[in-house]
C-alpha positions as semicolon CSV with decimal commas, in nm:
position;residue;x (nm);y (nm);z (nm)
1;M;-3,223;-0,885;-0,746
2;Q;-2,953;-0,943;-0,490
3;T;-2,658;-0,705;-0,477
4;Q;-2,315;-0,825;-0,389
5;K;-2,175;-0,651;-0,084
6;R;-1,833;-0,498;-0,112
7;P;-1,598;-0,633;0,156
8;H;-1,515;-0,405;0,445
9;W;-1,211;-0,188;0,364
10;R;-1,011;-0,355;0,639
11;E;-1,023;-0,687;0,457
12;D;-0,855;-0,527;0,154
13;F;-0,552;-0,440;0,367
14;T;-0,492;-0,776;0,535
15;V;-0,240;-0,918;0,286
16;A;-0,047;-0,593;0,252
17;E;-0,030;-0,536;0,627
18;H;0,103;-0,887;0,680
19;A;0,359;-0,853;0,400
20;F;0,488;-0,518;0,531
21;K;0,507;-0,654;0,887
22;E;0,711;-0,955;0,772
23;W;0,943;-0,736;0,566
24;R;0,998;-0,491;0,853
25;T;1,080;-0,778;1,088
26;A;1,335;-0,936;0,853
27;R;1,489;-0,631;0,681
28;K;1,827;-0,481;0,748
29;K;1,826;-0,126;0,880
30;G;1,807;0,124;0,596
31;A;1,684;-0,131;0,340
32;R;1,453;0,005;0,070
33;I;1,097;-0,115;0,042
34;P;1,085;-0,386;-0,227
35;H;0,898;-0,326;-0,553
36;D;0,635;-0,592;-0,480
37;L;0,541;-0,422;-0,151
38;W;0,516;-0,085;-0,325
39;Q;0,290;-0,249;-0,582
40;L;0,062;-0,381;-0,307
41;A;0,037;-0,031;-0,161
42;L;-0,028;0,128;-0,501
43;D;-0,299;-0,125;-0,581
44;L;-0,471;-0,036;-0,253
45;A;-0,435;0,335;-0,330
46;K;-0,638;0,280;-0,647
47;R;-0,934;0,167;-0,434
48;H;-0,882;0,365;-0,113
49;S;-0,744;0,705;-0,020
50;V;-0,368;0,753;-0,026
51;A;-0,383;0,874;0,333
52;K;-0,566;0,563;0,453
53;V;-0,317;0,335;0,275
54;A;-0,018;0,527;0,411
55;V;-0,141;0,527;0,770
56;T;-0,251;0,164;0,765
57;L;0,075;0,036;0,614
58;G;0,303;0,273;0,806
59;L;0,422;0,466;0,501
60;M;0,475;0,835;0,455
61;T;0,198;0,983;0,243
62;R;0,441;1,182;0,026
63;W;0,632;0,863;-0,063
64;L;0,315;0,691;-0,174
65;I;0,207;0,995;-0,377
66;A;0,550;1,010;-0,543
67;K;0,523;0,642;-0,641
68;K;0,162;0,678;-0,754
69;I;0,214;0,975;-0,986
70;P;0,424;0,876;-1,288
71;T;0,712;1,110;-1,365
72;R;0,697;1,300;-1,693
73;M;0,933;1,214;-1,970
74;A;1,149;1,508;-2,079
């Protein structure tokens, strides 16, 4: 029985790294990170550590944690 190898973690980040790089190049100073980029980062954080995602994509870990943990309804 042949097992399917999981791709190297670096391959998972390729699309997100490229998207963040393009956004950073084109954005206006002080612009917020768009929802679709946050979603890419959050999807990666489901499979990899928050710290690895934050460092690789140039995000602050606390921002990613705040986006990852849903706020409680009062």
